[in-house]
C-alpha positions, 0 to 999 in steps of 0.5 A, spaced: 625 834 271 630 839 270 636 838 266 642 834 269 648 839 270 654 836 268 662 837 269 667 835 265 674 833 268 680 834 264 678 838 258 684 835 253 681 832 246 676 828 248 674 832 255 673 838 250 669 834 245 664 832 250 664 839 252 663 842 246 656 837 245 653 838 251 654 846 250 651 846 243 645 842 247 646 835 243 644 832 249 637 832 251 636 833 258 643 835 260 647 842 261 654 843 260 654 847 268 662 846 269 669 844 267 676 842 270 683 842 268 690 844 271 692 847 265 690 855 265 690 855 258 684 850 257 680 854 262 681 861 258 679 857 252 672 854 256 671 861 258 671 864 251 668 858 247 663 854 252 659 860 255 659 865 261 654 860 264 660 855 265 664 854 271 671 854 270 675 850 276 683 848 277 682 843 282 676 838 281 674 837 288 672 844 288 668 843 282 665 836 285 663 841 291 661 847 288 653 845 288 653 846 281 653 839 278 649 833 278 654 828 274 661 829 271 665 825 265 672 824 267 676 825 261 684 825 265 689 821 264 688 813 266 691 812 273 686 818 275 680 815 273 679 811 279 681 816 284 677 822 281 670 817 280 671 815 288 672 822 289 666 824 285 661 819 288 663 821 295 661 828 293 654 825 291 655 825 284 653 821 278 660 819 273 661 817 267 668 815 265 673 815 259 676 809 257 680 805 260 677 804 267 684 805 270 691 802 269 690 796 274 684 792 277 685 793 284 684 800 283 678 799 279 675 794 284 675 800 289 671 804 284 666 799 283 665 798 291 665 806 291 660 806 286 655 801 288 655 804 296 653 811 292 648 808 289 649 814 283 649 811 276 656 809 273 658 809 266 663 807 262 665 810 255 665 804 251 662 807 245 663 802 241 657 798 243 653 803 240 656 800 233 650 796 230 655 792 227 657 789 233 651 790 237 648 785 231 654 780 232 652 780 239 645 779 238 647 772 234 651 769 239 647 771 245 641 767 241 645 761 240 646 762 232 653 759 233 651 754 238 658 754 243 663 758 241 670 754 240 674 759 237 675 767 237 680 770 232 682 777 232 687 781 229 687 789 230 693 791 227 691 798 224 693 802 230 699 805 227 702 811 231 708 815 228 713 817 233 711 824 233 705 822 236 708 819 242 712 825 242 706 830 242 705 829 250 710 827 256 705 822 260 704 818 253 707 811 252 710 811 258 709 807 265 709 812 270 704 817 265 700 812 261 701 805 265 701 801 259 701 801 251 696 799 245 693 795 251 691 801 254 690 806 250 688 803 243 685 797 245 680 797 251 674 798 246 676 791 243 678 788 249 671 790 252 667 787 245 671 781 246 668 779 253 661 783 251 659 779 244 661 772 247 659 773 254 665 769 257 672 770 260 678 765 259 680 761 264 687 763 263 692 767 258 699 766 255 701 773 252 707 775 249 708 783 248 713 787 245 715 793 248 717 799 244 718 795 238 720 799 232 719 806 236 722 810 242 717 808 247 718 804 253 710 800 254 708 795 249 706 796 242 706 789 239 701 783 242 700 776 241 696 773 246 693 766 247 687 764 251 683 758 253 676 758 256 673 753 261 669 750 255 675 748 251 674 754 246 681 758 245 682 765 243 688 769 239 688 776 240 694 780 236 694 787 236 700 792 234 701 800 233 707 800 227 704 796 221 701 799 216 696 798 212 693 794 218 688 789 219 681 789 223 678 782 223 674 778 228 673 771 227 668 767 232 667 760 230 662 755 233 658 748 232 654 752 227 659 755 222 663 762 223 661 769 224 666 774 221 667 782 221 671 785 217 671 792 212 665 794 216 661 787 214 658 782 218 658 775 214 655 769 217 658 762 214 652 758 216 652 751 217 646 747 215 647 741 219 651 743 226 658 740 226 656 736 232 651 732 228 654 732 222 661 728 225 655 724 229 652 722 223 656 722 217 659 716 214 662 718 207 669 719 210 672 726 207 666 731 207 663 737 211 657 740 213 653 744 207 655 751 208 651 758 206 655 764 206 650 770 208 651 778 208 648 779 215 644 785 214 646 791 219 641 798 220 643 804 223 649 808 225 653 808 231 651 814 235 659 813 239 661 818 244 654 822 243 650 815 244 653 813 251 653 820 253 645 820 252 644 814 254 648 815 261 643 822 262 637 817 261 639 813 266 640 818 271 633 822 269 629 816 268 633 809 270 633 807 263 639 801 262 646 803 261 649 800 255 655 800 258 656 800 265 661 803 269 662 796 273 664 792 267 670 796 265 674 791 269 673 786 265 677 788 259 682 791 264 683 784 267 684 782 260 690 787 258 693 786 265 693 778 265 696 779 258 702 784 261 703 779 267 703 773 262 709 777 258 712 779 265 713 773 268 714 769 261 708 764 264 701 763 264 696 766 268 690 764 270 684 769 271 682 771 276 689 773 277 693 775 283 692 783 283 698 785 288 703 781 283 701 785 278 701 791 281 708 790 284 710 788 277 707 795 275 711 799 280 717 796 277 716 799 270 714 805 274 720 805 277 724 805 271 719 809 267 724 814 262 718 820 264 721 819 271 728 818 270 729 824 264 727 830 268 730 833 262 726 831 257 722 835 253 717 831 253 714 834 260 709 829 264 702 832 263 696 829 267 691 834 265 687 830 260 690 831 253 689 825 249 
């Protein structure tokens, strides 16, 4: 089988990294064939650095219909992911979309439907699924080593971002340009891992979001969310972009103990006797089950973005299973949408939630977006794919 000819839409930070990876031949079975970007300076960079055999297009549609690509990687700002993916599927192309899947679940659902109708391979850049630490954690949970999950806690506050970071692009941290803050830009990987590891989605969520806290931005950069599950389990998710030093600690507590991921290590506090069994049989009053603290061996290294691209390429060439199917992007987005909707309505949100209500509330934010109101701002809106 010949190499898959790959095109990249948006050659900002992430798109250019993927382009170089492919141009250097680091993905077996794939070759960089073309790039598309609205900015002439990025196309000039591509012509100089990626080789004369790489086509350069200002409009993605021209690249999609050029006959020079079999598949595309979409690396543009968030709102454009679903419409570009839908357009690519209609042109008969395979698609790999950068995270997040989109800004709101209604548009992502349309993208998923287009992918299913096309019959083409659809992946999403959830590169943290390649991390052997989280893969081992998922393996233990799915194998029943914890028994039924009772509580999930994730504190992920090591996303520190300065004001200069937000000022570096006019689309950043605005409702019109980015569609959200820490939940949509930094946390999609954690929100995906949350449901991927456990195999569970909450039944309802109550969240409290701080918007522009300690920063001159309009989107959420401080979130505390509480979730409830049909089996009675609960979860707390805390995240921010202004704390330093931050914390990244994930705890999963179940009938048979507790699993903890922190500082690159996986620790299993394993009960010798499950809590339900101990509770049923113990008659000594004060007491608790014997607990063994085990450092779980984790081997291998995360293959990150290259790993996802290689897996996607093999899925196209050989039908190999996708590690991160694009259709699953809606799950993590559903969690972040629910958190924002809960904060906007100051109420619980039951999943699945009212997608039309979320969209209406989002449009209220967009209509008041500083990127729309302040036309004199030096932070001009850039929708060409700069991350």
